[in-house]
Backbone bond lengths (Angstrom), bond angles and torsions (degrees), N, CA, C in turn:
res aa  C-N    CA-C-N  psi(-1)  N-CA   C-N-CA  omega(-1)  CA-C   N-CA-C  phi
1 X - - - 1.458 - - 1.523 106.32 -
2 X 1.393 114.29 142.33 1.475 116.98 175.73 1.491 111.31 -62.44
3 X 1.290 115.40 157.37 1.485 123.14 -171.79 1.605 107.30 -64.52
4 X 1.318 118.65 -29.86 1.449 123.05 -177.82 1.517 111.92 -97.85
5 X 1.352 118.59 2.95 1.468 123.10 -175.98 1.547 111.33 85.22
6 X 1.332 114.10 -174.41 1.345 116.75 179.30 1.526 113.69 -93.86
7 X 1.327 117.22 151.97 1.437 120.89 177.09 1.554 107.27 -75.60
8 X 1.303 119.13 -35.25 1.444 122.40 -174.80 1.590 106.25 -149.05
9 X 1.283 115.68 135.43 1.498 123.29 167.46 1.512 110.58 -121.98
10 X 1.335 115.82 119.90 1.407 122.93 -179.46 1.509 112.39 -100.05
11 X 1.314 118.26 139.94 1.485 125.14 -176.36 1.566 103.43 -122.53
12 X 1.355 115.54 124.99 1.377 117.27 174.21 1.566 111.69 168.93
13 X 1.312 115.99 174.78 1.435 117.07 -179.43 1.453 114.02 -74.16
14 X 1.381 119.26 152.96 1.474 124.27 -177.18 1.547 107.00 -121.81
15 X 1.298 115.83 130.86 1.512 118.52 -177.99 1.505 104.12 -144.36
16 X 1.349 112.42 163.43 1.409 122.09 172.83 1.519 108.19 -95.66
17 X 1.389 118.16 133.35 1.427 119.69 176.26 1.538 111.03 -112.97
18 X 1.300 117.38 148.23 1.412 122.24 174.47 1.633 103.42 -121.60
19 X 1.227 115.11 117.23 1.555 119.22 -177.96 1.483 109.08 -101.21
20 X 1.336 113.55 125.21 1.463 120.63 177.13 1.492 108.91 -110.89
21 X 1.353 122.58 114.71 1.411 125.84 175.83 1.480 114.05 -95.31
22 X 1.338 116.92 129.76 1.453 122.82 177.61 1.495 109.94 -124.26
23 X 1.299 121.18 154.30 1.400 124.87 178.66 1.528 111.92 -62.95
24 X 1.321 115.81 -50.56 1.425 122.82 -178.82 1.557 108.28 -134.01
25 X 1.379 117.11 131.84 1.442 123.15 -175.61 1.540 103.00 -66.02
26 X 1.321 116.23 134.84 1.507 120.31 -175.80 1.544 109.92 -82.83
27 X 1.298 117.01 151.00 1.458 120.31 174.01 1.570 110.84 -69.30
28 X 1.291 116.50 167.05 1.470 120.30 -179.03 1.504 108.98 -59.87
29 X 1.303 114.52 144.56 1.508 124.14 176.44 1.519 112.44 66.16
30 X 1.313 115.29 31.41 1.483 119.39 174.35 1.500 106.95 -141.71
31 X 1.284 117.52 -162.06 1.491 122.76 -176.45 1.499 114.02 -149.53
32 X 1.315 116.57 178.23 1.445 121.85 178.19 1.474 107.85 -155.17
33 X 1.343 120.16 154.60 1.418 126.13 -178.96 1.515 106.94 -86.73
34 X 1.308 121.56 126.46 1.397 122.03 178.24 1.527 109.57 -78.80
35 X 1.374 115.99 131.84 1.464 122.99 179.80 1.546 111.42 -87.76
36 X 1.288 115.15 -21.47 1.521 120.99 177.51 1.566 105.65 -149.80
37 X 1.345 110.89 144.75 1.440 120.71 175.31 1.504 106.15 -137.13
38 X 1.395 121.22 125.38 1.415 119.34 -179.38 1.551 109.26 -150.86
39 X 1.297 118.59 147.52 1.472 126.10 175.81 1.482 110.64 -71.99
40 X 1.303 118.54 154.46 1.465 122.82 174.12 1.571 107.95 -157.22
41 X 1.266 117.88 168.58 1.452 120.56 166.32 1.401 113.28 -80.39
42 X 1.275 122.11 153.61 1.488 125.88 172.54 1.525 111.63 -124.70
43 X 1.284 113.37 150.27 1.460 116.51 -178.01 1.594 106.32 108.92
44 X 1.362 117.41 131.71 1.393 115.75 -175.50 1.528 112.10 -65.10
45 X 1.350 117.24 -36.23 1.476 116.04 -177.33 1.516 116.91 -61.78
46 X 1.341 117.87 -44.55 1.484 117.93 177.34 1.514 111.83 -69.82
47 X 1.287 118.89 -31.76 1.488 121.20 179.70 1.487 108.84 -69.57
48 X 1.337 120.58 -45.55 1.468 124.35 177.21 1.489 110.20 -63.33
49 X 1.368 119.53 -42.86 1.465 123.71 179.15 1.495 111.67 -63.44
50 X 1.319 119.53 -44.29 1.388 122.76 -177.58 1.602 108.69 -67.07
51 X 1.303 117.03 -39.61 1.471 122.65 -178.49 1.517 107.70 -68.08
52 X 1.295 119.79 -45.13 1.409 123.95 178.40 1.497 111.69 -63.39
53 X 1.319 120.70 -39.66 1.447 121.48 178.57 1.502 109.87 -65.89
54 X 1.272 117.57 -39.99 1.485 124.22 -179.28 1.631 110.68 -67.62
55 X 1.427 115.52 -22.24 1.402 118.94 173.65 1.525 111.44 -88.32
56 X 1.288 120.67 2.75 1.439 121.56 178.77 1.460 117.08 102.97
57 X 1.313 123.87 0.93 1.441 122.54 174.01 1.461 114.63 -82.21
58 X 1.290 119.54 154.78 1.459 121.17 173.60 1.580 110.19 -93.57
59 X 1.279 115.10 117.64 1.496 123.13 -164.25 1.513 110.55 -121.18
60 X 1.393 113.54 142.66 1.482 119.81 167.67 1.516 107.98 -125.89
61 X 1.314 116.61 151.84 1.442 125.13 179.92 1.515 110.45 -124.61
62 X 1.348 115.77 130.50 1.453 125.42 170.77 1.404 107.48 -111.13
63 X 1.368 116.47 116.73 1.473 123.15 -176.79 1.489 110.54 -151.98
64 X 1.348 114.05 -177.77 1.390 123.19 176.55 1.498 112.36 -69.06
65 X 1.305 122.17 161.48 1.444 127.22 172.47 1.485 107.95 -72.66
66 X 1.384 115.37 167.23 1.436 119.70 177.62 1.528 106.16 -122.96
67 X 1.328 120.36 166.76 1.385 126.18 -176.76 1.508 113.95 -81.75
68 X 1.276 119.16 163.49 1.509 124.66 174.25 1.478 106.61 -83.14
69 X 1.276 119.19 65.27 1.429 124.42 -175.66 1.564 107.80 -141.17
70 X 1.314 117.66 171.30 1.523 118.51 -177.18 1.553 110.75 -62.95
71 X 1.270 123.06 -38.42 1.401 125.28 174.68 1.508 113.58 -55.34
72 X 1.354 115.81 -46.72 1.469 120.64 178.52 1.494 109.32 -61.76
73 X 1.292 117.58 -48.58 1.469 124.37 178.95 1.521 112.30 -52.54
74 X 1.363 114.06 -46.48 1.493 120.11 177.45 1.534 112.42 -60.58
75 X 1.326 115.55 -48.72 1.417 118.67 -179.62 1.564 114.42 -57.27
76 X 1.336 114.25 -49.87 1.445 119.78 -179.89 1.515 112.82 -66.83
77 X 1.347 121.65 -34.98 1.469 122.72 174.24 1.480 108.17 -67.52
78 X 1.323 122.01 -35.77 1.477 118.37 176.81 1.443 114.30 -62.65
79 X 1.482 115.67 -46.03 1.401 116.83 179.69 1.527 114.90 -68.63
80 X 1.396 117.70 -36.57 1.431 120.76 -178.26 1.574 108.45 -71.63
81 X 1.337 117.35 -35.87 1.459 116.96 179.43 1.570 111.69 -65.74
82 X 1.280 115.43 -35.04 1.486 120.52 -178.99 1.542 109.20 -78.43
83 X 1.308 119.40 -15.77 1.515 119.83 -177.94 1.495 113.75 87.36
84 X 1.383 120.18 14.67 1.416 121.97 176.68 1.505 109.04 -75.68
85 X 1.373 118.60 121.64 1.466 121.46 178.18 1.553 105.17 -73.39
86 X 1.318 114.78 134.91 1.576 118.44 -178.94 1.487 106.45 -151.81
87 X 1.335 110.85 163.95 1.506 117.57 -176.90 1.570 103.44 -121.00
88 X 1.321 121.83 13.23 1.440 123.11 171.88 1.492 107.54 -65.31
89 X 1.300 119.07 136.83 1.443 122.01 177.53 1.510 107.54 -137.07
90 X 1.335 113.83 151.94 1.472 120.40 178.52 1.417 107.50 -80.48
91 X 1.356 116.50 123.25 1.435 124.95 -179.45 1.569 107.39 -99.78
92 X 1.390 118.54 117.09 1.444 120.85 179.54 1.537 104.24 -88.22
93 X 1.263 112.98 95.05 1.493 122.49 179.50 1.443 111.21 -157.11
94 X 1.356 117.48 141.96 1.455 118.67 176.32 1.536 111.85 -67.30
95 X 1.290 116.11 -13.15 1.518 121.49 -177.66 1.501 111.03 -89.80
96 X 1.311 123.67 -13.74 1.393 126.58 -175.00 1.541 108.97 -116.55
97 X 1.339 118.88 123.25 1.385 126.31 175.42 1.581 108.64 -133.05
98 X 1.297 115.30 150.46 1.433 119.74 178.37 1.494 110.12 -68.03
99 X 1.367 115.10 132.99 1.475 120.59 173.70 1.524 105.52 -67.12
100 X 1.403 112.06 146.93 1.455 117.86 -172.25 1.563 110.40 -140.30
101 X 1.301 115.28 144.92 1.432 121.34 176.01 1.549 108.98 -132.03
102 X 1.325 113.44 131.12 1.502 120.01 170.82 1.491 109.44 -101.63
103 X 1.318 120.21 129.11 1.437 126.13 177.99 1.461 111.87 -119.63
104 X 1.300 117.26 130.52 1.447 127.55 173.47 1.445 109.05 -106.68
105 X 1.296 119.69 123.09 1.481 123.79 -179.56 1.618 107.09 -132.80
106 X 1.343 111.80 152.47 1.478 114.68 178.46 1.514 110.29 -135.00
107 X 1.286 115.72 172.58 1.514 122.99 -171.52 1.578 109.71 -66.75
108 X 1.261 124.58 -16.83 1.362 126.41 178.89 1.503 112.22 -91.23
109 X 1.254 119.67 -3.31 1.505 125.00 174.79 1.434 111.05 98.96
110 X 1.337 124.28 4.29 1.468 122.76 171.20 1.506 112.82 -67.15
111 X 1.245 114.67 133.91 1.488 121.58 -178.02 1.497 108.82 -140.05
112 X 1.360 118.25 127.35 1.424 124.59 -178.85 1.515 104.80 -133.93
113 X 1.397 113.63 139.03 1.497 112.84 178.92 1.503 106.41 -133.10
114 X 1.327 112.22 155.17 1.505 124.44 177.99 1.442 107.95 -127.92
115 X 1.335 117.89 120.55 1.502 119.37 -172.29 1.530 111.61 -117.73
116 X 1.302 112.87 141.51 1.467 121.54 165.99 1.543 103.86 -124.68
117 X 1.344 116.30 101.32 1.415 122.65 -171.48 1.467 116.82 -97.87
118 X 1.314 120.78 -15.33 1.459 122.46 176.43 1.525 111.78 80.86
119 X 1.365 117.88 -8.02 1.478 118.25 169.76 1.543 114.42 64.99
120 X 1.265 119.57 41.63 1.490 123.82 175.96 1.519 111.02 -71.64
121 X 1.352 117.92 149.16 1.507 123.92 175.89 1.457 108.20 -135.38
122 X 1.373 115.89 153.23 1.466 117.47 176.51 1.570 105.70 -138.10
123 X 1.317 110.64 147.83 1.456 120.49 179.97 1.546 112.19 -137.31
124 X 1.296 117.79 160.45 1.416 121.13 173.20 1.502 106.14 -119.66
125 X 1.385 115.96 94.21 1.445 116.95 -176.89 1.579 112.38 -62.56
126 X 1.315 116.77 129.69 1.399 120.02 -177.27 1.498 109.48 -157.47
127 X 1.300 119.34 135.89 1.485 121.39 179.96 1.482 111.50 -77.07
128 X 1.331 118.26 86.81 1.457 122.88 -175.34 1.564 117.21 -70.13
129 X 1.310 114.40 -14.17 1.445 117.21 -178.18 1.528 113.24 -86.38
130 X 1.355 122.95 6.98 1.454 126.74 174.16 1.423 110.43 -86.69
131 X 1.310 117.86 144.23 1.475 122.80 173.20 1.526 107.10 -84.15
132 X 1.368 117.85 175.39 1.478 121.16 -172.70 1.487 110.69 -65.55
133 X 1.281 118.47 -33.89 1.541 118.88 179.43 1.511 109.71 -66.10
134 X 1.348 116.55 -43.57 1.472 119.64 179.32 1.542 110.87 -64.08
135 X 1.287 116.78 -36.52 1.485 116.92 -176.75 1.549 109.20 -69.33
136 X 1.352 114.99 -29.71 1.464 115.15 175.47 1.516 117.96 -76.78
137 X 1.316 115.46 -14.63 1.418 122.99 -175.96 1.544 111.42 -92.12
138 X 1.360 120.86 103.32 1.441 123.01 -171.01 1.579 112.45 -62.46
139 X 1.344 116.56 -22.79 1.449 118.55 178.35 1.595 112.76 -74.33
140 X 1.345 111.51 -20.17 1.459 119.23 -179.28 1.566 108.27 -97.09
141 X 1.357 114.32 -50.70 1.454 121.89 -170.23 1.536 109.00 -67.25
142 X 1.363 118.08 -46.39 1.479 120.52 -175.12 1.562 113.50 -58.80
143 X 1.276 117.56 -47.86 1.532 117.81 177.90 1.567 110.18 -66.67
144 X 1.326 117.72 -37.81 1.453 120.01 -179.55 1.526 109.85 -65.77
145 X 1.276 119.03 -39.72 1.485 122.23 -178.97 1.607 105.69 -69.78
146 X 1.274 116.39 -40.49 1.539 116.89 178.75 1.534 109.08 -62.57
147 X 1.270 119.87 -39.21 1.603 121.92 178.93 1.526 106.77 -60.31
148 X 1.343 114.83 -50.59 1.512 118.25 -175.90 1.545 108.71 -59.35
149 X 1.343 116.90 -41.22 1.538 119.16 -176.37 1.499 106.38 -69.36
150 X 1.317 121.90 -35.96 1.435 126.43 176.64 1.538 110.05 -57.54
151 X 1.276 116.95 -44.00 1.539 121.35 -177.92 1.490 104.38 -63.41
152 X 1.327 122.14 -50.66 1.465 124.35 -175.65 1.491 108.96 -64.35
153 X 1.328 121.09 -40.36 1.503 126.92 177.12 1.552 107.80 -59.12
154 X 1.326 116.33 -41.43 1.471 118.05 -178.61 1.526 112.47 -62.45
155 X 1.341 117.70 -22.01 1.457 124.32 179.43 1.509 111.37 -94.07
156 X 1.392 116.95 6.42 1.456 124.29 177.59 1.581 109.93 78.98
157 X 1.231 120.47 20.73 1.466 120.19 167.63 1.580 108.53 -76.92
158 X 1.284 113.95 144.54 1.483 120.12 -177.55 1.482 108.95 -122.37
159 X 1.262 116.22 145.39 1.561 121.72 175.55 1.504 104.61 -60.06
160 X 1.362 117.74 127.16 1.427 125.87 167.38 1.512 111.53 -97.35
161 X 1.372 115.63 -46.95 1.385 118.06 165.20 1.544 103.94 -131.28
162 X 1.335 120.12 -169.61 1.429 119.25 177.12 1.548 111.07 -60.08
163 X 1.297 120.40 -37.23 1.410 120.86 -174.39 1.528 116.27 -100.99
164 X 1.377 118.29 -25.57 1.478 123.72 -175.17 1.562 106.72 -103.95
165 X 1.335 114.26 130.09 1.399 121.76 175.39 1.541 107.39 -117.81
166 X 1.341 118.06 143.30 1.478 122.55 -177.23 1.512 110.11 -124.09
167 X 1.332 113.15 160.32 1.413 121.95 -179.86 1.584 109.82 -133.25
168 X 1.264 115.33 130.35 1.425 119.15 170.99 1.493 108.31 -112.74
169 X 1.399 120.96 94.98 1.417 122.25 -172.14 1.561 113.35 -62.96
170 X 1.266 118.31 -9.49 1.533 117.40 172.65 1.517 112.81 -72.95
171 X 1.309 115.19 -12.34 1.407 116.33 -177.58 1.495 111.51 -79.72
172 X 1.320 118.55 147.55 1.471 124.56 -171.92 1.490 108.96 -64.48
173 X 1.309 119.64 -34.53 1.455 121.15 -177.16 1.470 112.97 -59.44
174 X 1.341 119.31 -38.70 1.406 123.31 177.98 1.542 114.76 -64.83
175 X 1.352 112.70 -42.95 1.476 117.28 -177.46 1.589 107.13 -68.07
176 X 1.391 118.95 -35.46 1.430 118.76 -177.83 1.548 105.14 -73.67
177 X 1.335 122.00 -36.19 1.479 120.28 179.74 1.520 111.88 -64.74
178 X 1.299 119.25 -41.80 1.446 122.91 179.96 1.518 108.86 -65.19
179 X 1.355 115.89 -42.26 1.453 115.46 -179.52 1.542 110.91 -68.89
180 X 1.248 120.71 -34.42 1.543 123.24 172.87 1.518 109.68 -63.06
181 X 1.268 116.74 -48.99 1.474 120.55 -179.01 1.538 111.22 -59.20
182 X 1.364 115.82 -45.57 1.410 120.84 -179.44 1.585 110.46 -63.06
183 X 1.332 114.66 -36.07 1.495 116.66 177.05 1.454 110.70 -68.74
184 X 1.373 120.80 -42.15 1.500 122.35 -178.69 1.478 109.48 -64.08
185 X 1.397 119.94 -34.08 1.386 118.82 -175.42 1.535 111.45 -93.57
186 X 1.316 118.33 1.75 1.430 124.01 177.07 1.500 113.43 69.15
187 X 1.282 118.12 36.53 1.439 125.18 178.94 1.530 113.59 -91.94
């Protein structure tokens, strides 16, 4: 982290986009020849972060992980080349794939997108039921924070940073945790 901190930290999903540019948007059940095809980032947070970094700000990005696939490699190379500090990592797992968006745009300004986002979620586990004195007491706060983290871990959330935990619902652990919770609650 820079000595003075970041000028901007962006929070949001991170995906790979493939943009197809056509002269005229085709009617339903037909097609069109793309005049340009180019990769891009998808998600407001990475786009804002990349733009701000290019304008000279020091930027960090908190987002979901990406897969060990060509789309994930492209997304991380784009962020790294621009100098955006991020914590997105490539996960080498059959359960983790990079979220992707296909965008069709034409010369008249029509833009349609189709997304497969993978449904990532992020939380900041924190014992909100403690008053200010209890939060300042490490003998109270530490165990309370650990209990909250255990609850999120039981639902297959994983520590992303010390404070931010993420969930990828496509992972088997989440499905198993939800099934077990439903069983315990009689749902």
